C-alpha positions as CSV (number, residue, x, y, z in Angstrom):
1,P,0.1,0.0,0.0
2,I,1.2,3.7,-0.7
3,Y,-0.3,5.0,2.6
4,P,-0.3,2.1,5.2
5,L,-1.1,4.6,8.1
6,A,-4.2,6.1,6.3
7,E,-5.2,2.6,5.3
8,G,-5.4,1.6,9.0
9,Y,-2.3,-0.7,9.1
10,A,-1.5,0.5,12.6
11,D,-5.0,-0.5,13.9
12,K,-4.9,-4.0,12.4
13,L,-1.2,-4.6,13.8
14,A,-2.2,-3.3,17.2
15,A,-5.3,-5.5,17.5
16,A,-2.9,-8.4,18.0
17,G,-1.5,-6.9,21.2
18,R,1.6,-5.5,19.3
19,L,3.3,-2.2,20.0
20,V,2.9,-0.1,16.8
21,F,4.8,3.1,16.2
22,G,2.4,5.1,14.0
23,P,-1.1,6.7,14.6
24,T,-4.5,4.9,14.0
25,R,-6.3,5.5,10.8
26,E,-8.4,8.0,12.6
27,G,-5.3,9.9,13.7
28,A,-3.8,9.6,10.2
29,Q,-6.5,11.8,8.9
30,I,-4.4,14.7,10.0
31,E,-2.5,14.0,6.9
32,S,-5.0,12.1,4.6
33,D,-7.7,14.6,4.9
34,K,-6.7,18.3,4.7
35,A,-10.3,19.4,5.2
36,W,-10.6,17.2,8.5
37,A,-7.2,18.7,9.6
38,K,-8.5,22.3,9.0
39,Q,-11.7,21.6,11.1
40,L,-9.2,20.3,13.8
41,M,-7.1,23.3,13.6
42,R,-10.0,25.7,13.8
43,G,-11.7,24.0,16.7
44,A,-8.4,23.9,18.7
45,A,-7.4,27.6,17.6
46,I,-4.2,26.5,15.9
47,P,-2.9,29.3,13.7
48,T,-3.3,28.3,10.0
49,A,-4.3,30.0,6.8
50,E,-8.0,30.8,6.1
51,S,-9.5,28.3,3.6
52,R,-12.7,27.0,2.0
53,T,-13.4,23.4,1.0
54,F,-15.3,22.3,-2.0
55,T,-16.6,19.0,-3.2
56,D,-18.1,20.3,-6.3
57,A,-15.7,21.6,-9.3
58,Q,-18.2,24.2,-10.5
59,A,-18.9,25.7,-7.1
60,G,-15.0,26.0,-6.4
61,I,-14.4,27.8,-9.8
62,A,-17.4,30.1,-9.1
63,Y,-15.8,30.9,-5.9
64,L,-12.5,31.6,-7.6
65,E,-14.2,33.8,-10.1
66,S,-15.5,36.0,-7.3
67,R,-11.8,36.5,-6.0
68,E,-9.4,39.3,-6.6
69,H,-6.2,37.3,-5.8
70,A,-5.4,33.5,-6.5
71,P,-5.4,31.3,-3.5
72,V,-3.3,28.3,-3.1
73,V,-5.1,25.2,-4.5
74,K,-4.9,21.9,-2.7
75,A,-6.1,18.4,-3.2
76,A,-7.6,17.5,0.2
77,G,-6.5,13.7,0.1
78,L,-3.2,12.1,-0.1
79,A,-1.2,13.1,-3.5
80,K,2.4,12.2,-2.5
81,G,3.2,16.0,-1.8
82,K,2.3,16.8,-5.4
83,G,-1.5,17.9,-5.1
84,V,-0.6,21.6,-4.2
85,F,-0.6,24.3,-6.6
86,V,0.5,28.0,-6.0
87,P,-1.1,29.8,-8.9
88,A,-0.2,33.2,-10.1
89,T,-3.6,34.1,-11.6
90,I,-7.3,33.2,-11.2
91,A,-6.9,31.5,-14.6
92,E,-4.0,29.2,-13.3
93,A,-6.1,28.6,-10.0
94,I,-9.4,27.5,-12.1
95,D,-6.9,25.1,-14.1
96,A,-5.6,23.7,-11.0
97,V,-9.1,22.9,-9.8
98,K,-10.0,21.3,-13.1
99,R,-6.8,19.2,-13.0
100,I,-7.6,18.0,-9.5
101,M,-11.4,17.6,-9.6
102,I,-12.4,17.0,-13.3
103,A,-9.2,15.6,-14.9
104,K,-8.7,13.6,-11.6
105,E,-4.9,13.8,-11.8
106,F,-4.4,12.8,-8.3
107,G,-7.2,10.2,-8.3
108,E,-9.4,9.9,-5.2
109,A,-7.2,12.7,-3.4
110,G,-9.1,15.1,-5.7
111,R,-12.6,14.4,-4.4
112,K,-12.3,17.6,-2.3
113,V,-10.3,20.6,-3.0
114,L,-9.1,23.3,-0.5
115,L,-8.9,27.0,-1.7
116,E,-6.6,28.5,0.9
117,E,-5.3,32.0,1.8
118,R,-1.8,32.6,0.3
119,L,0.7,33.1,3.2
120,T,4.2,34.8,2.8
121,G,7.4,34.1,4.6
122,P,9.9,31.2,4.9
123,E,8.8,27.7,5.2
124,V,10.0,25.4,8.0
125,S,9.3,21.8,9.1
126,V,9.1,20.9,12.8
127,L,8.7,17.2,13.6
128,A,7.9,15.8,16.8
129,I,7.6,12.3,18.3
130,V,4.4,11.9,20.3
131,D,3.4,9.1,22.8
132,G,-0.2,10.1,23.2
133,R,0.7,12.7,26.0
134,T,4.3,13.6,25.7
135,I,5.8,15.5,22.8
136,M,9.5,15.3,21.9
137,L,10.5,18.0,19.5
138,L,13.2,17.1,16.9
139,P,15.3,20.0,15.5
140,P,13.7,22.1,12.7
141,A,14.7,21.5,9.1
142,Q,13.9,23.7,5.9
143,D,12.8,21.9,2.9
144,H,13.0,23.4,-0.6
145,K,9.7,22.4,-2.4
146,R,10.0,24.0,-5.8
147,L,11.9,22.0,-8.6
148,L,14.1,24.7,-9.9
149,D,16.7,26.9,-8.4
150,G,15.4,30.1,-6.6
151,D,12.2,28.4,-5.7
152,K,10.9,28.4,-9.2
153,G,8.9,25.8,-11.2
154,P,6.3,23.3,-9.9
155,N,5.9,22.0,-6.3
156,T,7.5,18.5,-5.7
157,G,7.8,16.3,-2.7
158,G,11.0,18.2,-1.8
159,M,14.3,18.8,-3.7
160,G,16.5,19.1,-0.5
161,V,16.7,20.2,3.1
162,Y,19.0,21.4,5.7
163,C,19.0,20.9,9.5
164,P,18.8,22.8,11.9
165,A,16.9,25.4,10.2
166,N,18.3,28.8,11.3
167,V,15.2,30.6,10.1
168,L,13.3,29.5,13.4
169,T,14.5,31.1,16.7
170,D,14.2,29.3,20.1
171,A,11.3,31.5,21.1
172,Q,9.4,30.6,17.8
173,M,10.2,26.9,18.3
174,E,8.7,27.2,21.9
175,R,5.6,29.0,20.3
176,V,5.2,26.2,17.8
177,E,5.1,23.5,20.5
178,R,2.7,25.7,22.6
179,D,0.4,26.9,19.8
180,V,0.5,24.2,17.2
181,L,1.6,20.8,18.6
182,V,0.2,20.6,22.0
183,P,-3.4,21.9,21.0
184,A,-3.2,19.3,18.1
185,V,-2.5,16.4,20.3
186,D,-4.9,17.7,23.0
187,A,-7.6,18.0,20.3
188,M,-7.2,14.7,18.9
189,R,-7.3,13.2,22.6
190,R,-10.5,14.9,23.2
191,D,-11.8,13.1,20.1
192,G,-10.8,9.8,21.6
193,I,-7.5,9.5,19.3
194,D,-4.6,8.2,21.3
195,Y,-1.8,9.7,18.6
196,K,1.4,7.8,18.9
197,G,4.2,8.3,16.2
198,V,5.5,11.2,14.4
199,L,3.5,14.6,14.2
200,Y,4.9,16.6,11.5
201,A,4.0,20.4,11.2
202,G,4.8,22.1,7.9
203,L,4.9,25.8,8.9
204,M,5.0,29.3,7.3
205,L,6.9,31.9,9.2
206,T,4.5,34.8,8.5
207,P,4.9,38.4,9.8
208,S,2.3,37.5,12.4
209,G,4.1,34.4,13.5
210,P,4.2,30.6,12.6
211,K,1.0,29.2,10.8
212,V,0.4,25.7,9.8
213,L,0.5,24.8,6.0
214,E,0.0,21.1,6.6
215,F,0.3,18.2,9.0
216,N,1.9,14.9,8.1
217,C,1.5,11.8,10.3
218,R,5.1,10.3,9.5
219,F,8.7,11.2,9.0
220,G,8.8,13.2,5.9
221,D,11.5,12.7,3.3
222,P,13.8,14.4,2.6
223,E,13.4,16.0,6.2
224,C,14.3,12.9,8.1
225,Q,17.2,12.3,6.0
226,A,18.8,15.5,7.3
227,I,17.4,15.4,10.8
228,L,18.1,11.7,11.9
229,P,21.8,11.5,10.8
230,R,22.4,14.1,13.6
231,L,20.7,11.9,16.3
232,K,23.0,10.6,19.0
233,A,20.6,8.2,20.5
234,D,19.1,4.8,19.6
235,L,15.9,5.7,17.3
236,L,14.4,2.3,18.2
237,E,14.4,3.0,21.7
238,I,12.7,6.2,21.3
239,M,10.1,4.7,19.2
240,L,9.5,1.8,21.7
241,A,9.2,4.5,24.5
242,A,6.6,6.2,22.4
243,C,4.6,3.2,21.9
244,K,4.7,2.6,25.6
245,G,3.8,6.0,26.7
246,E,7.1,6.5,28.3
247,L,8.6,9.3,26.2
248,D,9.3,11.6,29.1
249,A,12.0,9.3,30.3
250,C,13.9,9.4,27.1
251,D,17.3,11.3,27.1
252,V,18.2,12.6,23.7
253,A,21.4,14.3,22.3
254,W,22.0,15.7,19.1
255,D,25.2,16.1,17.0
256,S,26.2,19.7,16.8
257,S,27.2,19.2,13.0
258,P,24.7,20.8,10.6
259,A,23.3,18.4,7.8
260,C,22.5,19.3,4.2
261,C,20.5,16.8,1.9
262,V,20.3,17.3,-1.7
263,V,17.8,15.3,-3.8
264,L,18.8,13.8,-7.1
265,A,15.7,13.5,-9.3
266,S,14.8,11.9,-12.6
267,E,14.3,13.7,-15.8
268,G,10.6,14.7,-16.3
269,Y,10.1,14.9,-12.3
270,P,7.4,15.6,-11.0
271,E,5.1,15.0,-13.8
272,K,6.6,12.2,-16.0
273,P,9.8,10.9,-14.4
274,R,11.8,8.7,-16.6
275,A,12.7,5.2,-15.3
276,G,15.6,2.9,-16.1
277,A,18.6,5.1,-16.3
278,V,21.7,3.2,-14.9
279,I,23.2,5.0,-11.8
280,A,27.0,5.1,-11.4
281,G,29.1,6.4,-8.5
282,I,27.0,5.7,-5.4
283,D,30.0,3.8,-3.7
284,K,32.4,6.7,-4.5
285,A,29.9,9.1,-2.9
286,Q,29.4,7.1,0.3
287,A,33.1,6.8,0.9
288,M,33.3,10.5,1.3
289,P,33.5,12.0,4.7
290,G,30.3,12.7,6.5
291,V,28.2,11.5,3.6
292,H,25.1,9.1,3.6
293,V,23.2,8.1,0.4
294,F,19.7,7.1,0.9
295,H,17.7,5.3,-1.9
296,A,14.4,6.5,-2.8
297,G,13.4,5.6,-6.3
298,T,15.8,3.0,-7.4
299,K,15.8,-0.9,-8.3
300,L,17.9,-3.5,-9.7
301,N,17.6,-4.1,-13.4
302,A,18.0,-7.8,-15.0
303,K,21.8,-7.2,-15.1
304,G,22.0,-6.3,-11.4
305,E,22.7,-2.6,-12.1
306,I,21.0,0.0,-9.9
307,V,18.6,2.1,-12.2
308,T,16.0,4.9,-11.5
309,A,12.6,3.7,-10.7
310,G,10.8,7.0,-9.5
311,G,10.8,10.7,-9.4
312,R,13.1,11.4,-6.5
313,V,16.0,8.8,-7.0
314,L,18.5,9.5,-4.1
315,S,18.9,11.7,-1.2
316,V,22.5,12.6,-0.6
317,T,23.1,13.9,2.9
318,A,26.3,15.3,4.4
319,L,27.3,16.6,7.8
320,G,30.1,19.2,8.5
321,D,31.4,21.3,11.0
322,T,29.5,24.2,9.6
323,L,26.5,24.4,7.2
324,A,28.8,25.6,4.5
325,Q,31.0,22.5,4.8
326,A,28.1,20.1,5.0
327,R,26.7,21.7,1.6
328,E,30.1,21.6,0.0
329,R,30.3,17.8,1.0
330,A,26.8,16.9,-0.2
331,Y,27.4,18.7,-3.6
332,A,30.8,16.9,-4.0
333,A,28.9,13.5,-3.4
334,C,26.3,14.5,-5.9
335,A,28.8,15.4,-8.5
336,A,30.3,11.8,-7.9
337,I,26.9,10.2,-8.8
338,E,25.8,9.9,-12.5
339,F,22.9,8.9,-14.5
340,P,21.3,10.1,-17.7
341,G,18.8,13.1,-17.0
342,K,20.0,13.8,-13.4
343,V,17.9,16.7,-11.9
344,M,19.0,18.6,-8.9
345,R,18.8,22.1,-7.5
346,T,22.2,23.9,-6.9
347,D,20.9,26.2,-4.2
348,I,20.0,24.0,-1.3
349,A,20.8,25.6,2.1
350,L,22.8,28.4,0.1
351,A,21.2,31.4,1.7
352,A,21.4,29.8,5.1
353,S,24.9,28.8,4.7
354,R,25.8,32.6,3.9
355,A,23.8,33.6,6.8
């Protein structure tokens, strides 16, 4: 299954008396149904963008025609991080609604559409591990969603990330915990949902403070590929503690080395990624200091060669004494990896490393 949590795998596994790290099907709605998540946020007074939900394409289009500025258009269901459009004009917004609801480009994810107020500011991801009551914050990370340098081109599932994200101050991090994560977990508990697993808040740091763009119910990639290499503790122990409701007893330390992760994608991503291109140089990249290469869209062909088999092919993460060094190492490793049609951004963590 593509979305095991949304399909209730945690419920089925837990029914046999097993410890399961991951929310129930009901809890996973925080990601699988954006309209449900919006309702939860409104009820819990969690800061988020104003939005309208439509189940009828023509009603959504009529609403757009009455607007002066184009809102963000989102498929309400699960669309692998791709069902989000940031249109420049009302015409583009109408086209996005047609693609989601009429052409059904994202399948069942497009049965409902959200038309959402456009927020401005830097984006940042804050992930937490939750045991139903206790919340363990992980260091913030900043993803680069657009395909091309300078945040241009279509939205993707993520083209690269760095951690810790220096755009978020300690005071803002406390605010995110107090105003976003704690109320979300409390609201779910009031609804009878014992949320255990990862709660991921995608945030926009607006002039009036952090606001939620979306929630995910899992470790996002590439975010976790920049966060987890810095963890100086046993992740399995933390996950077990979360399952048992004993997270408050966990001691966690983090490597002071920043991490930079660059995604290598296939030609044609995100629309029609090319598959079957032979990949060379992974071992060479892995041997470089501080480098980890994570496979995302790869497989072995009949000859035993590693080939591309998806949009995002590899995530190349490097740690360094400084973010600038981590970035340099990550890009050196990316240069060592070759395959026809390789696509990557060249500006991941560039502004942050200069800052």
